[in-house]
C-alpha positions, 0 to 999 in steps of 0.5 A: 486409876479407874474413871469411876476411881477418878469420878469418886476422887473427884466429888470427894475434894468437892465435898470436902471444900462444901463443908469445910466451913461449917464441919470437921473434913477427916479422910480415912476414917474408921467408923464402928470397925467400917472405914471411910474414905471421908468423913464430914462431922459437926457436934454441939455442946455449948450450953443453952442461952436464951437472952444471953442467960445460960438456962438454970434447968439445962446446962448443955445442949448436945447435938451431933452431924456425921456424914460418911462418903463411900464408893459402891461402884456396883450398888446392889440390894444386898449391898444397900442392906449391908449399909443400912445396918451399917447406918444403924451400929455407927448410929449407937456408937455415937448418939449419946442418948444418955448425956444430959441435954441430948438432942439429936444426932444425925448420920449420913451415909453418903455411897456414891456410884455410877447407874443407880436402879429404879429399885434401888432407888425407889428402896431408899426412898421409902427408908427411914430410919429414927428412933426418939430416946423416950426412955431417957426423955433425951432426944432423938437420931437418924440415918440419912441415906444419899446415893449420889449417880457420878454417871449423871450426878443425880443425888437420892435420898431416904425420906430422911435425907432431904437436907443431907441432898441439898446440902451435898448438890450444894454449888455442884452443877447437876448434869441433867436438865431441870423441868423448868430449863426443858419447858423455856427450851433451854435445855 
């Protein structure tokens, strides 16, 4: 087994542990023709209640988040574009925009790599992909991209993926010391 494969498997195990409380974690998932070693999903379709009373105007509240993990030992610009397109395809398949009460659907792609170039970091950071469904008037959807550099533990996210980045790093020690640790001489 390669060193990258071992690191990736350890990372998946840690993420499964982090997501287990709030998400449904599945291994070896195929979504919209794309295969992923792991996914974590959350879907809420409970009715809305205000002060314990079910709302009369809207009987459903549909929202969901779907996160897919993929290994990309050598992430190139072409491969990154391929994942951007995969995110859009998956979003189109999972978003129920015409469903009554659709609030939002978030698709997260977590790409694990080794050695992430600054050029690609810029491309990921500038990528924003939000759709608002004005025609049907039923919410919005977005594709979040996070790239995890398994070499140093750094996590890079697109403009919409900061919340996903924070969740991915919850409880995961970072190998890079913080600026405060450097300033205080603890690094």
